[in-house]
MIBAGU-805298 format. One record per residue (C-alpha): residue in one letter; x, y, z. Coordinates in steps of 0.1 Angstrom, whole numbers, padded with zeros to 4 digits, always signed. Layout:
N
AXYZ;...
END
This chain:
292
L+0136-1541-1386;N+0112-1534-1418;C+0085-1552-1411;P+0052-1538-1416;V+0032-1544-1385;G-0005-1532-1401;G-0003-1521-1425;L+0023-1491-1417;R+0062-1497-1418;T+0083-1488-1390;L+0113-1468-1396;P+0145-1481-1389;L+0162-1482-1351;R+0188-1464-1366;S+0168-1436-1384;R+0155-1423-1347;R+0195-1418-1336;A+0204-1382-1339;P+0228-1373-1359;R+0269-1380-1345;G+0289-1352-1332;C+0257-1332-1324;C+0248-1340-1290;W+0283-1336-1277;G+0303-1318-1293;L+0285-1280-1285;P+0289-1293-1241;T+0324-1307-1243;A+0338-1275-1264;L+0320-1251-1233;L+0327-1274-1210;C+0368-1269-1225;L+0362-1231-1229;Y+0347-1227-1190;G+0377-1248-1178;F+0404-1227-1198;F+0393-1192-1183;A+0385-1203-1148;N+0421-1215-1147;L+0431-1186-1161;R+0455-1161-1145;P+0477-1137-1163;S+0494-1119-1140;E+0502-1145-1114;P+0538-1153-1133;F+0548-1118-1131;L+0536-1117-1093;T+0570-1136-1079;P+0594-1119-1099;Y+0577-1082-1087;L+0582-1093-1052;L+0615-1106-1060;G+0628-1074-1069;P+0660-1060-1055;D+0640-1032-1041;K+0618-1057-1019;N+0650-1073-1005;L+0635-1111-1003;T+0643-1141-1009;E+0618-1167-1024;T+0607-1182-0991;Q+0607-1153-0976;E+0579-1137-0997;Q+0558-1168-1001;K+0559-1166-0963;V+0547-1129-0962;D+0525-1137-0988;I+0499-1167-0963;L+0508-1146-0935;K+0493-1114-0951;V+0464-1129-0961;L+0456-1147-0927;K+0461-1112-0909;E+0439-1098-0930;L+0408-1123-0929;W+0411-1121-0898;Q+0412-1089-0893;D+0381-1078-0915;F+0364-1112-0896;L+0367-1097-0862;Q+0352-1059-0879;C+0324-1077-0893;Y+0315-1096-0862;S+0316-1071-0839;S+0287-1051-0849;W+0256-1067-0830;P+0232-1061-0861;M+0253-1082-0885;L+0259-1109-0855;C+0220-1113-0853;W+0215-1117-0886;S+0240-1138-0891;V+0231-1166-0864;W+0199-1168-0877;W+0209-1170-0908;A+0238-1198-0903;L+0209-1213-0876;S+0179-1214-0899;T+0199-1223-0929;C+0209-1255-0907;G+0175-1267-0900;Y+0155-1257-0936;F+0182-1276-0951;Q+0170-1306-0931;V+0141-1302-0936;I+0134-1300-0971;N+0160-1332-0972;Y+0142-1352-0956;T+0098-1339-0963;Q+0098-1363-0995;G+0105-1391-0967;L+0082-1379-0944;W+0051-1375-0970;E+0061-1410-0985;M+0052-1422-0946;V+0020-1401-0946;L+0009-1416-0982;P+0030-1441-1002;S+0036-1428-1040;Q+0031-1464-1046;T-0006-1471-1033;S-0017-1433-1047;A-0015-1406-1070;I+0015-1373-1054;Y+0019-1338-1059;N+0051-1333-1045;G+0067-1317-1075;G+0032-1290-1082;V+0043-1285-1038;E+0077-1275-1048;A+0068-1252-1073;V+0038-1238-1060;S+0064-1227-1024;T+0090-1211-1047;L+0069-1195-1067;L+0049-1177-1038;G+0077-1176-1018;A+0089-1148-1053;V+0058-1127-1045;A+0064-1128-1010;V+0095-1117-1015;F+0090-1087-1035;A+0055-1078-1020;V+0078-1076-0986;G+0102-1051-1008;H+0073-1027-1004;T+0072-1023-0968;K+0088-0997-0943;I+0094-1011-0916;S+0123-1005-0886;W+0144-1038-0890;A+0177-1022-0869;T+0144-1023-0843;W+0122-1046-0848;G+0143-1068-0868;E+0149-1097-0837;M+0112-1104-0825;A+0105-1099-0859;L+0129-1126-0861;A+0119-1147-0832;L+0078-1140-0847;F+0084-1158-0879;S+0110-1187-0867;L+0080-1192-0844;F+0054-1197-0872;I+0080-1219-0891;T+0079-1239-0855;A+0041-1248-0864;A+0049-1255-0895;V+0067-1282-0887;Y+0052-1294-0856;V+0020-1296-0881;M+0039-1315-0910;D+0049-1341-0884;T+0017-1342-0864;V-0016-1342-0887;R-0011-1373-0907;N-0034-1358-0937;I-0011-1353-0968;W-0034-1321-0983;V-0025-1304-0945;C+0014-1316-0948;Y+0014-1298-0980;A+0003-1266-0969;S+0027-1268-0940;Y+0053-1273-0961;V+0045-1241-0990;I+0036-1217-0958;F+0072-1232-0949;R+0088-1223-0975;I+0076-1191-0981;I+0085-1176-0944;Y+0122-1192-0947;M+0124-1172-0982;L+0107-1144-0973;L+0133-1143-0939;I+0164-1154-0959;T+0160-1124-0984;I+0156-1100-0957;A+0183-1112-0934;T+0210-1111-0967;F+0200-1077-0976;Q+0206-1067-0938;I+0237-1080-0938;A+0243-1067-0972;T+0238-1036-0963;N+0258-1031-0940;L+0289-1045-0956;S+0315-1031-0978;V+0312-1056-1013;E+0350-1070-1004;R+0331-1086-0977;Y+0307-1103-0988;A+0318-1136-1001;L+0341-1136-0964;V+0308-1127-0944;F+0283-1152-0967;G+0314-1176-0969;V+0315-1179-0932;N+0276-1180-0925;T+0268-1209-0949;F+0304-1231-0940;I+0282-1228-0902;A+0253-1240-0916;L+0265-1266-0931;A+0285-1280-0902;L+0252-1279-0877;Q+0234-1296-0909;S+0260-1321-0910;L+0260-1325-0873;L+0222-1324-0867;T+0221-1350-0896;L+0245-1374-0877;I+0229-1368-0841;V+0194-1370-0856;V+0192-1392-0889;D+0225-1410-0891;S+0227-1452-0877;K+0256-1444-0853;G+0238-1420-0838;L+0205-1419-0827;G+0190-1434-0858;L+0153-1420-0851;N+0123-1425-0874;I+0111-1395-0895;F+0080-1384-0879;T+0106-1382-0845;Q+0132-1363-0867;F+0108-1336-0876;M+0090-1335-0839;I+0130-1325-0834;Y+0134-1302-0861;A+0104-1277-0849;G+0121-1283-0812;Y+0151-1271-0831;F+0128-1243-0844;A+0113-1231-0816;A+0147-1225-0796;I+0156-1203-0817;S+0128-1185-0815;L+0134-1182-0775;V+0168-1173-0783;F+0154-1141-0806;L+0126-1136-0787;I+0148-1127-0753;S+0174-1109-0779;G+0150-1087-0792;T+0131-1076-0760;C+0164-1068-0742;S+0172-1048-0774;I+0142-1025-0774;V+0142-1020-0736;K+0180-1003-0746;S+0171-0990-0771;Y+0134-0972-0749;R+0158-0967-0722;R+0186-0940-0745;Q+0155-0926-0761;E+0138-0909-0723;E+0177-0906-0718;R+0183-0884-0744;Y+0145-0868-0738;S+0151-0855-0709;E+0180-0840-0714;V+0166-0824-0740;T+0136-0817-0719;T+0156-0804-0683;P+0158-0769-0677;I+0192-0757-0664;C+0193-0739-0635;P+0209-0703-0636;C+0239-0701-0615;
END
């Protein structure tokens, strides 16, 4: 409409639109290129003829069966070898269990805040809290990189202690019905998790070859998501208990408390065993040898 209003002339509606072709052409081209290169497998057409060559003595059916069985066998052997290490198993178990709880907290914390302080009646700062927690978590991760700790000895105890801190943060977030206390507890919760998950990633990676990264991290993430789905079905879904948001967070606090207890027991046993081995080595070195 070109009617003057108050001495000012409005621009035609059509002139405010972006030119056609500039808003969808480039993204479409990029998506097409991505799809092309993601599915480009130049060696695959030559793999079957190679395996069916006269020197391999395999039929096409046999070749296909040999390839699923060989891959599965190699994956299983890699899986057993990766998780046969006790430190690797401990860090991976903590990864899966804590990531499950972390996803539950961050997925439903907005609902908790809405119950504590409804957004329709008050000013909220949920987005700012998310940004601040991410930033401070990154700073904490950077700082821990400059600390020297024997994670092989004290790793399990550190996981138990920090999991206890996470428990306290979730518990306070649930029981103290003050939005600023909830915000502060959430920031502490995310900082501790980001700190520990970075350490866990590093500890797992240092004990693995590059070829096994995808296997271990994939298995850990799969277990975490499976546990999260089960926890959601039991606690949140109406087909399960269908608990209210405050009761849910009380259960999440108890969940992290259980994780802390498990690693406290495991870490205590590991430290005791470590000191016993040191005492045995020391006694072997210092014990005099009697002449015959």
